[in-house]
Phi, psi and omega in degrees: 000135179271139176293150180292148178296132178088350180288148179290140177269157176300141183301335180265007180293143182267128176274111183262011183282331180243142177292142179266142173277128182254128178202148180294324178245128181303129178082358181230136177208183176062223187293328180292324177293317179296318178297315179297319179296322177299313181292325175296319179296318177297322176297318177295319177298315179298315179297315180297316181291332183272343187235340188247118182294324179297319178293318178302316181295315183290326175292320178298317177297318179298321179297329176280321186280332180300309177297323179297328182300331180292333179270332183281316186291133178268342179211174184299317184291327175293318179298318178299318179296319179296310180293319179300321179294323177293316179294325178295316178300314180297319179300313181293323178295319177295320177296319177301315179298317179298317179296316179298317180294320178296316178299316180295327178289317182289318184222088182294333180278163176298135180209135186298317181293323178292319178301316180296318178300315178295321178297321178296318178295322178295322177297326177297319177296317179303315182290328175296318177293322179293337174279317183295321184302307180293332176297312180291320179297317180295320180292319177295319178300313181297328180281321189266330184261122182290000000 
């Protein structure tokens, strides 16, 4: 059924007559949005490195393994897999930290649903590490075993 002409529309109705400008930040797009996202990412990196021991540990390990990756990798794709696995672990760890902080903000007290949510995020980190380990083991095996 079509609404009658002149009838009031529901306040949440979407006006499809004009194309919408899409941007992550209202009024900002293009290079200014990318620049703002870059600075936000650096702020998150700084915050994670200054406050989270797991992030500090994983970044320290990555700082050791990145130079080592040049000696371990026999070809470009192996090197990409080695570096990609490290970046994946860091990405998941940052997401885990964000989830934990959000949970703590929403519910500072102990709560069973929050505990389960944090455990699920922690399991994601475990699986990221479980992916990185065989990638590095396989690359080391390929380099060291004739």
